[in-house]
N, C-alpha and C positions, 0 to 999 in steps of 0.2 A: 275647662273641658279636661285639662290634664289631671286636675284634682279629682274630678268625678271619675276619670278612668282609673286613678290610683285606688280610690275607694272601692270601686267595682272589682278590681283585681284582688284587693285585700279580702273583700267579702268572699270572692270565689275560693281564695286559698283557705279561708276559715271553714267553708263548706267542705272542701276536699279533706281538710284535717279531720273534721267531724265525721265525714263519711268513712274515712279510713279507720277511725277509732271504732265506729259502729261495726264495721266489717270484721275487726279482729277481736272484739270484746269477748265473744264466747269461744270457749274451747271446742264446742261441738254444736252443730245445728240440726234441727229436725224440721221437716215439712209438715204442715197441718192445714186446717181450713177454719172457717168461721162457723162454728157449731156450738153455740152457747147452750147450756152452761159449761160444757165440757172444755171447749177451747175457743177463744175469741180475742182479737187484739183490742176489743172495747171493754173487756171485763178486767176486774182487779186481778193481778198475777196471771193475766192472759187465760184464765179459765180454770175450771175445777181440776181437770187431769193435767193441764199444763203446770200448775203449781206443784202438783205431786211429782212431776218429772223434774222440775227445777230443784225440788228438795232432795230427790234421789241423786241427781248429779252432784249437788253441793255436798251431800253426805259422803260421796265417794271422791270429793276433791276437785270437782270440775264445775265449770259454768256452762249453762245451756242457753242457746238462742233459738228463735223460731222464724220460719217464713210461712206466711199465710197465703193461700191460694185456693181457687176452686178445687173440689175434691179430686176429680180426675187428674187434674194438673199436679196437685199435691202428691198423689201416688207416683206419678211419673218422675217428678223431680226428686222425691225421696229415694226412688229406686235408681235413677240414672245420673243425677247431678253430682259431681265430685265435691261440691261444697256442702252437701248434706249426707248424713249417715243413715237416714231412714225417714219414715213418716208415721203419723199416728193421728187419731186413735182408729185402730183397725180391728175388725172382727176376724177370727181365724176362718179361712176358707181353704179347700184343697188347692185351688189355684194360687192363692197367695203363698201357700206353704212352699211352692216351688221357687219363690224368689225372696222369701222372708226368713230371717232369723227373728222369731217372735220372742219378745221380752216376756217376763213374768207379767201377770195382769196388772193394768194400771187403773182399772175401774170395771164396773159391771153395768151393762146395758140391758134394760127391760124393753124389748121390742114388742109392740102391739099395734092395735088399730085405733085410730080416732074416728068418731062417728057423731052423727047428730044425736043429741040427748033424747029427743022424742022420736028417734027412728033407730033404736038399738039393733045390733046384729047378734043373733044367737048362733053360736057355732062351736063345734067340738074338734072336728078334724079340719085340716087346711082345705081339703077337697070340698068341704061345705061352703067354701067361698067362691067356688068356680063360676057361679052365675053372675058375679059382681065384676065391675071395673074397679081395680084397686090402685090408688095412687101410691107411687114409690118415688124415691129420690134417685136420680141418675147416678150410677157409680157405686151406690151403697149395697152392701150385703145385708140380707134380712134373715140370715140363718140358712144352713145348707138345705133343709127341707123345703122351706119357702122358695129359695132360689132355684131349686131343681124343678118344682112344679111350674114356676114362672117360665123357665127356660123351655120346658116341653109343651107349653101352651095350655096346661091344665088351669092355671090361674092367669087371668087377663089383667095385665098391669099397664099403668099409664105413667111413664116417667115424667118428673118435673125437675127443674134445676135445683130446687131447695126445699127443705121441710116446710118453710113458711108458705110456699106456693100451694103445697098440698093442704095445709090447714085452711087456707083461704078458699080453696076449691070445695072442701067439705062444708065449710061454713056457708057458702053460697048455694049449696045443693047441686053443684056440678058433678060431683061423685059422692057416693054414699060413705066410703071409707077410704083411708089412707094409712100407710104403715109409718109409724114414728116411734122413737125412743121416748119413754115416759118422762124423764127429766127434761128433755128437749121440749116436749108438749107442755109440761107444767111451766117451764121458764117462758116459752113463747106466749102462753095465755096470760102470763103475769106482766110481760114487758111490751108486747106489741100493742100499740094503741087501739087499732081496730079490733083485734081479737080479744083484747081485754074487755071491750064493751060487749062482745058477744060470748063472754066466758060461760054464761048459763046455757048457751046453745050447743056447745061441744062437750063431749065426754070421751074419756079414754076407756076402751072396752076392757072389762076386767080379766078376760081370757087372754093370756100372753101368747104371741107367736113364738118367742124364744127368750130366754135369759142368757145373755152372751157376755163373756168377759171381753174387755178391751185390751189391746196390746199396742206396743210399738213394733212396727215392721222395720227391723234393721236389715241392711243390705246383706245378701247371702254371699258375703266375702269374708276373708280373714279380719278386715277392719270392722265389719258389721258384727262379727262374732265377738270381737274384743270389746266393742261398745255395749253389746248385749250384756256381757259378763259385768261390766262396770256398773250399768244401770240396775241390773238385777240385785247386785249387792246393796245398792241404796234402797231399792224398793222393798227388800226384805225387812227393812227397819220401820216401814210405814204401815199403819192400820188404815187400809183403803176406805172401809165403810165409815170409820170415824172421820177421816179427812174429808170425804164427800159430804157427810152430814154436816160438818162444821162450816164447810164452804157454802152450802146451800142455805144454811141458817143466816149466814152473814149477808147473803144476797137479798133474802127476804126481809131482814132487818133494815137493810139499806133502802128498800122500797118504802 
């Protein structure tokens, strides 16, 4: 029994040491979410924009760590937790501008509608969608114009916890359309087993809701401003379009 107790104590010490190393490994931490292919703990280099940010930090002489949370919690932790200097990937909104020092762009999001391939939606103005129930993901911005029309009730939105839930709702005919970013749509159709079997049933509407840059929201504090400057210096050395294209090509090749 004494020997077992000693082994257990030694194992606990090893875990504590390992945990301590993990906690101090990075010079700075950002909060984010599981939003493949942009960011995910299950993807190589933690995702497409995560690897861009790691490179930007490294080029400026720092190491970067991530905490992965549901999106609403990630925003709160990135804004309020002293262990984090911000969160990503965020679209610019007037509300976020009150609490964010926005970085230079870290990617470009093409926001549009997923629909049934045999039931396409023809629209030109956002108000043309007012007769539909539109799936959205809770906590996401979909561009200032869409968000304003959703807020005043012109557009009827139905929030879901995650993009994948909306894709499944459209695939089952529960709703006709849902808002999603194109790279997220393409990746989900490629990797989700159920959706992959239904890939001929769903389509991305060619008319975009918005084309929006993605940013890091650094805290609106002197520390946040300092880290924004550091990361912006690294980002200025990176061709975002080439980096995204190369990463996506690697993922497709891996499939």
